[in-house]
N, C-alpha and C positions, 0 to 999 in steps of 0.2 A: 431730422438731423442733416439730410441731404440739402435741404433748403438753407439751413444754417451754414453748411460748408460752402455752398455756392455763394451766399452773401458775404461770408468772410473772405473768400477768394477774390471776389469782385472788389470789395472795399480795399483790401490790401493792394491789389493791382492798381487801382485808381490812385491810391494815396502814395504808394512807394514804388510802383512799377516792378514789383517782385512777385513771384509765384510762391504761395505758401505750400510747404511740403506737408505730408501727412503727420510727420513728427511735431509740427508746430501747432497742431490742433489738440484740444483736450482729449483725454483717453475715451470719453463718451462717444466720440466720432470714430466709428470703425472704418476699416479699409473700404468696405462696400459703399458706405455713405460718402466717404471722401471721393472715391472714383466717380460715383454718380453725380456728386456736386461738381466735380471737376469737368465732367462731360457737359453738364448744364451751363457751367461757367463759360464754355466756348461759345454758346449762343449769345450770352450777354456781351462778351467782348466783340462778337460779330456785329451786334447792334451799335457798339461804340465805333467800329470801323466804318459803318454806314454813315454815322454822324460826321466822322472825320472826313469822309469822302465828300459829303455835301459842303464841307468847309474847305475843300481842296488841300487838306493837310496829309501829305504823303508819308512822312516819317512815322507817325503813330500807327498808320495802317500797316506799314512794314513790320513794326514791332509786334503788332497783333498777329500778323501772319506767321512770324517766327515763333511766337508763343504757341499758337495753334499747332504748329509742326512739332514742337517739344511735347505738348500734351498728347498728340496723336501717337508719336513714337513711344511715349511712356505707356499709354493704354494698350497699344498693340503688343508690348512685351509681356503683359500680364497673361498668365495661363488661367483662362476662365473656363470652368467646366459647367455642365448643364445645370447643376444645382446652385449656380452663382457663387461658388467658392473660389477664392483666389489662392494660388499656391506660389 
């Protein structure tokens, strides 16, 4: 389900330039799977940034940097305990 979440996040970002929230996923994707997919998604958009850099396209790189910051800020606000539970 993490791979599904990552794929949906990437597809939605490429097609609409919007980040899907957890509530936009089917209930079969739990918060753990969403957050792990979200973390993996940052690697995918990082690869997009490299592609844009090779094409000398600055604006999409800046968009990706801002998105990475939003994701980082969200993940760091989560209270993760040793058994991987989110509160």
